[in-house]
C-alpha positions in Angstrom: -14.3 -21.8 -4.4 -11.3 -19.3 -5.5 -10.6 -17.8 -2.1 -9.1 -19.0 0.9 -9.2 -16.3 3.0 -11.4 -12.5 2.3 -11.1 -9.5 3.3 -13.6 -7.8 6.4 -15.8 -5.3 4.9 -14.3 -1.7 5.5 -15.2 -0.1 8.5 -15.0 -3.6 10.7 -11.4 -2.6 11.6 -10.4 0.1 13.7 -6.8 0.7 14.0 -5.7 1.8 17.7 -4.7 5.1 19.0 -1.0 5.2 18.6 1.6 6.6 16.3 -0.1 4.5 12.9 -3.4 6.2 14.0 -1.5 9.3 13.9 -0.7 9.2 10.3 -4.1 8.0 9.2 -5.3 10.9 10.5 -2.1 12.9 9.5 -3.4 12.1 6.0 -7.4 12.3 6.9 -6.7 15.9 7.0 -4.7 16.4 4.2 -6.9 14.8 2.3 -9.8 17.1 3.5 -7.9 20.0 3.2 -7.7 20.0 -0.7 -10.7 21.9 -2.1 -13.8 20.7 -4.0 -12.7 24.0 -6.4 -9.3 22.8 -6.6 -9.6 19.1 -7.5 -12.7 20.0 -9.9 -10.9 23.1 -12.1 -10.2 21.4 -15.0 -13.0 18.7 -15.2 -15.0 22.1 -14.9 -13.2 23.7 -17.7 -13.2 20.2 -19.4 -17.3 20.7 -19.7 -17.8 23.8 -20.2 -19.2 24.8 -16.6 -16.1 26.7 -15.1 -18.7 30.4 -15.6 -22.5 28.7 -16.1 -25.0 29.6 -14.8 -28.5 27.4 -14.7 -31.7 27.5 -13.5 -30.6 26.3 -10.4 -28.5 28.6 -9.8 -24.5 29.9 -10.4 -22.2 26.4 -10.0 -19.5 26.0 -7.4 -17.4 26.9 -10.7 -18.1 30.5 -10.7 -18.0 31.4 -7.3 -14.1 30.2 -7.6 -13.1 32.1 -10.7 -11.5 35.1 -8.5 -9.6 32.6 -7.0 -5.9 33.7 -7.6 -3.9 31.0 -9.0 -1.5 31.0 -6.4 -4.4 28.6 -4.7 -4.4 26.2 -7.7 -3.4 22.8 -7.6 -0.1 22.9 -10.3 2.5 19.9 -11.1 0.5 17.2 -12.8 -2.8 18.7 -11.9 -2.1 21.7 -13.9 -4.2 22.9 -16.5 -1.6 22.7 -18.8 -0.5 18.8 -18.1 -1.9 15.9 -19.9 -1.9 14.0 -16.5 -4.5 16.2 -15.2 -7.5 15.0 -13.6 -5.3 11.8 -12.4 -5.7 13.2 -8.4 -9.4 13.1 -8.2 -9.3 9.2 -8.5 -6.9 8.9 -5.9 -8.7 11.1 -3.7 -11.9 9.4 -4.3 -10.7 5.8 -3.1 -8.8 7.6 -0.2 -12.4 9.3 0.4 -14.2 5.7 0.6 -11.7 4.4 3.4 -11.4 7.3 5.1 -15.2 7.5 5.5 -15.8 3.8 5.5 -13.3 3.5 8.8 -14.0 6.9 10.9 -17.7 7.1 9.7 -17.3 10.9 9.7 -20.1 12.4 7.7 -18.2 15.7 6.7 -16.0 13.4 4.9 -19.0 11.9 3.4 -20.8 15.0 2.6 -17.6 16.2 1.0 -17.1 13.3 -1.5 -20.5 12.5 -2.5 -20.8 16.8 -3.0 -17.5 15.5 -5.2 -19.2 12.8 -7.5 -22.4 14.7 -7.7 -20.1 17.6 -9.4 -18.2 15.0 -12.0 -22.3 14.0 -13.0 -22.6 17.3 -13.7 -19.8 17.2 -16.3 -20.3 14.2 -17.4 -23.6 15.5 -18.5 -22.5 18.3 -20.1 -20.2 16.3 -22.3 -23.1 14.4 -23.5 -24.0 11.8 -20.9 -20.9 9.6 -21.4 -17.5 11.2 -21.2 -16.0 12.1 -18.1 -12.5 13.1 -17.7 -10.0 16.5 -17.0 -8.9 16.5 -20.9 -10.9 16.3 -23.9 -12.0 12.6 -25.5 -9.1 13.9 -28.5 -6.7 12.4 -26.1 -7.6 9.2 -26.9 -7.7 9.9 -30.7 -4.4 11.0 -31.3 -3.7 8.2 -29.3 -5.3 5.9 -32.1 -3.3 8.3 -34.6 0.1 7.2 -33.4 0.3 11.1 -32.2 2.3 11.4 -28.6 -0.3 11.9 -25.5 0.7 11.3 -21.9 -1.0 8.5 -20.7 -5.3 9.3 -21.0 -6.0 5.8 -20.2 -3.6 5.6 -16.7 -5.6 8.8 -16.2 -9.6 7.4 -16.8 -8.4 3.8 -14.7 -8.0 5.8 -11.7 -11.4 8.1 -11.9 -13.0 5.1 -13.2 -11.3 3.4 -9.9 -12.0 6.3 -7.5 -15.9 5.9 -8.5 -16.0 2.4 -7.4 -14.5 2.8 -4.9 -17.1 5.3 -3.8 -19.7 2.9 -5.4 -18.2 -0.1 -3.5 -16.9 1.5 0.0 -19.1 3.9 0.5 -22.3 3.4 -0.9 -22.5 6.5 -3.6 -25.2 4.9 -6.2 -23.9 8.0 -8.0 -20.9 6.6 -9.1 -21.7 3.4 -10.8 -23.8 5.4 -13.0 -21.0 7.3 -13.8 -18.8 4.8 -14.4 -21.8 3.2 -16.9 -21.3 6.2 -18.8 -17.9 6.2 -19.5 -18.3 2.1 -20.2 -20.6 3.2 -23.1 -18.5 5.9 -24.6 -15.5 3.0 -24.3 -17.4 0.3 -25.8 -18.0 2.6 -28.4 -15.0 3.7 -29.1 -13.1 0.7 -29.2 -15.8 -1.9 -31.0 -14.4 -0.6 -34.5 -10.9 -1.1 -33.5 -8.9 -4.7 -35.2 -7.6 -7.1 -32.4 -4.0 -5.4 -33.9 -4.8 -2.4 -33.3 -6.1 -2.9 -30.2 -3.1 -4.9 -29.3 -1.2 -1.6 -30.1 -3.1 0.6 -28.1 -3.2 -1.3 -24.9 0.9 -1.1 -25.5 0.8 2.2 -24.8 0.1 3.4 -20.6 -3.0 1.9 -20.0 -2.6 1.8 -16.3 -5.3 -0.4 -14.5 -8.3 -0.5 -17.0 -9.0 -3.8 -17.0 -8.9 -3.9 -13.2 -11.5 -1.2 -13.1 -14.0 -2.9 -15.8 -13.6 -6.5 -14.0 -14.8 -4.5 -11.1 -17.4 -2.7 -13.0 -18.2 -6.5 -14.6 -18.6 -7.7 -10.9 -21.0 -4.9 -9.7 -23.6 -4.9 -12.8 -22.8 -8.7 -14.8 -23.9 -6.5 -17.5 -22.9 -8.5 -20.5 -21.3 -5.1 -22.5 -18.9 -5.0 -19.6 -18.2 -8.3 -19.8 -16.9 -8.1 -23.2 -15.0 -4.7 -22.7 -13.0 -6.5 -20.1 -11.8 -9.4 -22.5 -11.0 -6.1 -24.9 -8.7 -4.7 -22.7 -6.2 -8.0 -22.0 -3.2 -7.1 -23.2 -2.3 -10.6 -24.8 1.2 -10.0 -26.0 2.2 -9.2 -22.5 -0.2 -12.0 -20.8 0.9 -14.1 -23.4 4.8 -13.9 -22.9 4.7 -13.7 -19.3 2.5 -17.8 -19.6 5.8 -18.3 -22.0 8.5 -17.7 -19.1 9.9 -14.7 -21.1 11.5 -12.6 -18.9 9.2 -9.2 -20.1 10.2 -7.1 -17.7 13.8 -5.9 -17.3 14.5 -2.3 -18.0 10.5 -2.0 -18.6 8.3 0.6 -16.7 7.1 -1.7 -14.0 4.1 0.8 -12.9 2.4 0.1 -16.4 2.7 -3.1 -16.1 1.9 -3.5 -12.3 -1.4 -1.8 -12.5 -2.2 -4.2 -15.5 -1.7 -7.4 -13.9 -3.6 -6.4 -11.0 -6.8 -6.4 -13.7 -5.8 -9.7 -14.8 -6.2 -10.7 -10.9 -9.4 -8.6 -10.8 -10.4 -10.2 -13.8 -9.7 -13.9 -12.7 -12.1 -13.1 -9.4 -15.5 -11.9 -11.5 -15.0 -14.5 -14.2 -13.4 -17.6 -13.1 -11.3 -17.7 -16.2 -8.0 -19.5 -15.0 -5.5 -18.0 -17.8 -6.2 -14.9 -15.8 -5.1 -16.4 -12.9 -1.6 -18.3 -14.1 -1.0 -14.5 -16.0 -1.3 -13.2 -12.1 1.2 -15.7 -10.8 3.6 -16.2 -13.8 4.1 -12.1 -13.0 5.0 -12.5 -9.5 7.1 -15.4 -10.9 9.0 -13.3 -12.7 9.0 -9.8 -10.5 9.6 -11.4 -7.4 10.8 -15.0 -7.0 12.9 -15.4 -9.9 14.0 -11.7 -10.2 14.8 -10.9 -6.6 14.3 -8.2 -4.3 16.2 -5.6 -2.4 15.8 -5.4 1.5 12.6 -3.1 1.1 11.2 -5.5 -1.1 11.4 -3.4 -3.9 12.8 -4.6 -7.9 12.5 -1.2 -9.8 14.6 1.3 -9.2 14.1 4.6 -11.3 10.3 3.1 -12.0 12.0 0.0 -14.0 12.7 -3.4 -13.3 15.9 -4.4 -12.6 17.8 -7.4 -13.8 16.8 -10.6 -12.0 19.4 -11.1 -8.8 21.5 -8.2 -10.9 21.1 -5.1 -8.7 24.2 -3.6 -7.2 24.6 -1.1 -10.5 20.7 0.2 -10.4 20.6 1.9 -6.4 20.5 5.7 -7.2 16.9 6.8 -8.2 15.4 4.5 -5.9 12.2 2.6 -5.2 8.6 4.0 -6.9 5.6 4.2 -4.5 3.7 3.8 -6.4 5.3 0.5 -7.8 5.2 -0.3 -3.9 1.8 0.2 -3.3 0.7 -1.7 -6.1 2.8 -4.6 -5.2 1.0 -4.7 -1.9 -1.9 -4.8 -3.8 -0.9 -7.6 -6.2 0.5 -9.5 -2.4 -3.0 -9.1 -0.5 -4.8 -11.2 -4.2 -2.4 -13.6 -4.0 -2.6 -14.1 -0.4 -6.3 -14.2 -0.6 -6.0 -16.8 -3.0 -3.5 -19.4 -1.3 -3.8 -18.6 2.0 0.2 -18.5 1.5 1.9 -16.5 4.3 4.4 -15.8 2.1 2.7 -13.1 0.5 2.0 -11.2 4.0 5.4 -11.5 4.6 5.6 -9.7 1.9 3.2 -7.0 2.3 5.2 -6.1 5.8 8.1 -6.0 4.1 7.0 -3.5 1.7 4.7 -1.9 4.6 6.9 -1.5 7.4 9.9 0.3 4.5 8.1 1.7 1.6 4.3 3.1 3.2 5.9 4.1 6.5 9.3 5.3 4.4 8.0 7.3 1.4 5.7 9.5 4.0 7.5 12.6 6.4 5.9 11.1 9.4 5.5 14.9 10.9 4.1 16.9 7.2 2.6 13.1 5.6 3.8 14.4 2.3 5.4 11.7 0.0 8.6 11.0 -1.4 8.3 10.0 -5.0 11.5 8.0 -5.2 12.7 6.1 -1.7 16.8 6.2 -2.9 19.2 2.5 -1.5 21.8 4.5 -2.5 25.1 5.4 -0.9 24.2 9.1 0.2 20.4 8.7 -0.8 18.3 11.8 0.1 14.4 12.0 0.1 12.6 14.6 -1.7 9.3 15.3 -0.6 6.9 16.6 -2.4 4.4 19.7 -1.5 0.7 20.0 -0.4 -0.6 21.3 -3.8 2.3 22.1 -6.0 3.6 18.8 -7.4 0.9 16.0 -7.3 2.9 14.0 -8.9 1.8 9.7 -9.1 3.1 9.0 -5.8 1.0 11.7 -3.7 -2.2 9.1 -5.3 -1.1 6.4 -4.2 0.2 8.1 -0.8 -3.3 8.8 0.2 -4.6 5.6 -0.8 -2.1 3.8 1.1 -2.3 5.8 4.2 -6.0 5.4 4.6 -5.8 1.4 3.7 -3.5 0.0 6.5 -6.2 -2.0 7.9 -6.7 -4.2 4.8 -5.2 -7.1 5.7 -4.8 -7.3 9.3 -7.4 -9.7 10.7 -9.0 -12.0 6.8 -11.7 -14.7 7.2 -12.3 -17.7 5.7 -15.2 -20.7 6.7 -13.9 -21.7 9.7 -12.8 -18.2 11.6 -10.2 -15.5 11.5 -7.1 -14.8 10.6 -4.4 -12.6 11.9 -2.3 -11.5 9.1 -0.6 -8.4 10.1 0.8 -7.4 13.6 -1.2 -3.9 13.8 -2.4 -3.1 16.9 -6.3 -2.4 16.1 -9.5 -4.7 16.6 -12.3 -6.5 14.6 -15.8 -6.7 15.2 -17.9 -9.1 13.1 -20.8 -12.4 13.2 -20.9 -15.9 13.7 -23.1 -17.9 13.7 -25.4 -15.2 14.6 -23.0 -14.1 17.9 -21.2 -10.8 18.1 -17.4 -11.1 18.0 -14.4 -8.6 18.9 -10.9 -9.3 18.6 -8.6 -7.0 20.4 -4.4 -7.2 19.0 -2.5 -4.6 21.4 1.3 -4.5 21.8 3.0 -5.0 25.4 4.2 -1.5 26.0 7.9 -2.1 27.3 8.2 -4.9 24.1 6.5 -2.5 21.9 8.2 -1.0 18.7 7.9 2.9 18.3 6.2 4.2 16.3 4.4 1.4 15.3 3.4 1.1 19.2 2.0 4.1 20.9 2.7 6.3 24.1 0.7 4.9 26.7 0.0 5.6 30.3 0.8 1.8 31.2 4.1 2.5 29.6 4.7 5.9 31.5 3.2 4.5 35.0 6.0 1.4 34.4 8.7 3.7 35.3 7.0 5.4 38.2 5.7 1.9 40.4 8.6 0.2 42.3 6.0 -2.9 42.3 4.9 -3.7 38.5 6.3 -5.6 36.4 10.1 -5.7 35.9 11.4 -3.6 32.6 13.7 -5.5 31.0 17.3 -4.1 31.2 17.9 -3.9 28.0 15.8 -2.9 24.6 14.4 -6.4 24.1 15.3 -9.2 21.6 11.4 -10.2 20.3 7.9 -8.4 20.5 4.7 -9.1 22.4 1.1 -8.7 21.7 -1.9 -9.6 22.9 -4.7 -10.6 21.6 -8.7 -10.5 23.5 -11.9 -11.7 22.4 -14.8 -10.5 23.4 -18.5 -12.2 22.2 -21.5 -12.5 23.9 -21.3 -15.9 24.1 -19.1 -18.9 23.8 -18.0 -19.2 20.0 -16.2 -22.4 18.3 -14.2 -20.8 15.5 -10.2 -21.1 14.9 -8.0 -18.6 15.0 -5.0 -18.3 12.6 -2.3 -16.2 13.6 0.8 -15.4 11.3 4.6 -16.0 12.4 6.8 -13.6 10.0 10.1 -14.5 7.7 11.8 -12.7 10.4 11.6 -15.0 13.3 14.8 -15.4 15.6 13.9 -19.1 16.7 10.6 -20.0 17.9 7.8 -18.4 18.8 5.9 -18.5 22.3 2.0 -19.1 21.9 0.0 -18.9 24.9 -3.9 -18.9 25.8 -4.9 -17.5 29.2 -1.2 -18.4 30.5 -1.1 -22.2 29.1 1.8 -22.9 26.4 0.5 -23.8 23.0 3.5 -27.0 22.0 4.0 -25.8 18.8 5.4 -26.8 16.2 5.9 -22.8 15.2 7.4 -21.8 12.0 8.5 -19.1 10.6 6.6 -17.5 7.3 3.9 -19.7 8.3 0.5 -19.3 10.1 -0.4 -21.1 13.5 -3.7 -22.6 14.2 -5.8 -22.4 17.4 -8.8 -24.7 17.2 -11.0 -23.7 20.4 -13.9 -22.6 21.9 -13.2 -19.2 22.6 -15.1 -17.5 25.8 -15.4 -13.3 26.7 -12.0 -12.6 28.1 -9.4 -14.9 26.6 -6.1 -13.9 26.3 -3.5 -15.3 23.5 -0.5 -13.8 24.1 2.1 -14.2 21.1 5.8 -13.3 21.4 7.8 -13.1 18.0 12.2 -13.3 18.9 13.4 -10.9 16.3 17.4 -9.8 15.9 19.6 -7.9 14.0 21.0 -9.8 9.9 22.0 -8.5 7.5 20.8 -8.9 4.1 22.6 -9.4 1.0 22.6 -7.1 -2.4 21.8 -9.0 -4.7 24.1 -9.5 -7.4 27.0 -7.9 -5.1 27.8 -11.0 -2.7 30.0 -8.6 -0.3 27.2 -5.7 0.2 24.6 -5.6 2.9 21.7 -3.9 4.2 21.1 -4.4 8.2 18.0 -5.4 9.5 15.9 -5.0 13.0 13.6 -7.9 12.8 11.2 -6.3 9.7 13.1 -2.7 10.1 15.3 -1.5 7.3 17.8 0.3 9.4 19.9 3.6 7.2 23.3 4.9 8.5 23.6 8.6 8.7 26.3 8.8 5.8 26.6 10.5 3.2 29.1 8.4 1.4 29.5 5.4 0.9 31.6 4.0 3.8 33.5 0.3 3.9 33.0 -1.5 7.1 34.8 -4.1 8.2 34.0 -7.5 10.5 31.5 -11.0 9.4 28.6 -10.0 7.9 27.4 -13.4 9.6 27.7 -11.6 13.2 26.1 -7.9 12.1 26.1 -8.1 16.5 29.8 -7.6 15.8 29.6 -4.6 13.3 26.4 -2.9 15.2 25.6 -2.1 19.0 22.5 -0.8 20.5 22.4 2.7 20.2 19.9 5.2 22.2 17.7 2.3 22.7 15.4 3.6 25.5 13.4 7.0 25.2 12.0 7.1 29.1 8.7 5.5 27.9 9.4 3.1 25.4 12.1 1.1 23.6 13.7 2.7 20.1 13.6 -0.2 17.7 16.5 0.0 15.0 19.2 2.5 16.7 22.6 1.0 16.5 26.0 2.7 15.9 28.6 1.0 14.3 31.5 -0.7 16.8 35.3 -1.0 15.8 35.3 1.2 12.9 37.1 4.0 12.2 34.5 5.8 11.9 31.7 5.8 13.6 27.9 5.7 12.0 24.8 5.9 13.7 22.1 3.8 12.4 18.2 4.3 13.0 15.0 2.9 11.1 14.3 3.9 6.9 10.9 5.6 8.1 12.2 7.9 10.5 14.6 9.0 7.8 13.7 12.1 6.5 15.8 15.6 5.2 19.1 13.4 6.7 21.8 11.9 3.9 21.6 8.2 4.5 22.9 4.5 3.3 21.3 1.2 3.4 24.3 -1.3 1.8 27.4 -0.8 3.2 30.1 -3.4 1.4 31.1 -5.2 4.3 35.1 -6.6 4.2 35.8 -9.4 6.6 38.3 -8.5 8.8 39.5 -12.3 9.1 40.2 -12.7 5.1 
């Protein structure tokens, strides 16, 4: 069996009320604000349905023809942009996942209607081809003429259709995929291998992954053959040979291709695909190293291994961040290795949250880490960069890795307030993660009545005098009858010393190692409570390639200094508490994590979490000179 861990079906895990749930809702509001007419406009135009009126009455296309262009989607969704239509797939994926978690029938009805309109467009185009651009784009690829990434755009559409089928239960979406597969089967069947390899050297996105998804759903031999035609042998073989084929290459071309290899392994069992995936991780992460946020890319390109000091200009790309999180999830499924969950957490806290504006919900395409960086925010309808699409997906998918399961029980891989319900041996079981209100981490932990009463009740549990040096979580078991299963708890990479774990007040003996899982084996009763204390501290992380330059982290949180230029700090980087001291540590109802200020420097600098930066100029990496040297 190739899976050590498995995700629960979509909808089984629910986020708890709080700031993360609020971000999820903000994303949902944005997804639902995009009108059917605007999402479908270029598909209607390509299918010749913009003003079509048939026996069944006028289509929605013609009813929007009076809509002024000031309301249309522009940027990369403009009718004149060759990448038009890519947002549709991301939108469908996000809508499917939002529906699975909320059971909001308005989301389901809107998404189902859009799928039905896409089916009309496919029928009008001959029953197979479906895109917001003409088939001639694909023929231009074959003739060697430039066209902007049609495979990539089709992949996004097919990805969204697949998730509408697999996550939201829309059977029509699978029918549309079958039609597109027939078109691509016929189109590629005449190409000799050399010509196919040339085509795959263009940006193909995750075409291999969607064909693997389709084959997994249909087990159709045609889809199996199509999957193998999209095996990018030149790239994969070079990885297997141990070559660095990443440096200075387009990262978000290669990551989706590797996601395809990972999914192909899962549906075919072909070990070569697993070996390709693991070779890529070694080249992209293990041997290359990464910045404090987890990124190994800048300005869409892979940086040289362990030499990243000269590459802090444009910043990491959100698409790469999200897709590397997805890749770490594949590898966690296969291995159960906590290091992959650690990586996901680093990318989530300092990527997904840091790329999204916490008030408007909009995306920053890049996230700079150099001196005097600023986040550039997209708009609701005027940009539609590729990262606009992964924005709505990422913020509809927080829950995917919190709880996972294996044959022996449940694994907690991410410490995000949430709950899960499942059945085991005929028993209904629930688990709920809560964060201690006075040891929480805002904005991952929310405002609560308990937190407010703690500051008014004299006889309540004492509040720590200063900002706590640990995060404390409580897991509560709910079950109709006693249930025996194992519960594994991730002890993260950033632990400062030993964790403390107790069950119903009785302390566990350990041992507790960072970047590992601690397993509890017992018969559980309704109301059992597991308390987990994860101590943390202020640390520095060296900039790869420049040992005297470092970033500051508070546990898993990357800190950003509010400085618009490079500033040298003086002190011992091994003792970061001598450089930074707590600042504005307490709100009236909660603690502010990651708030610091410099100490003993010529000019003071405030530090806040990178994910809280909005429009301020900021710096993440600082040259540090030891005053004793």
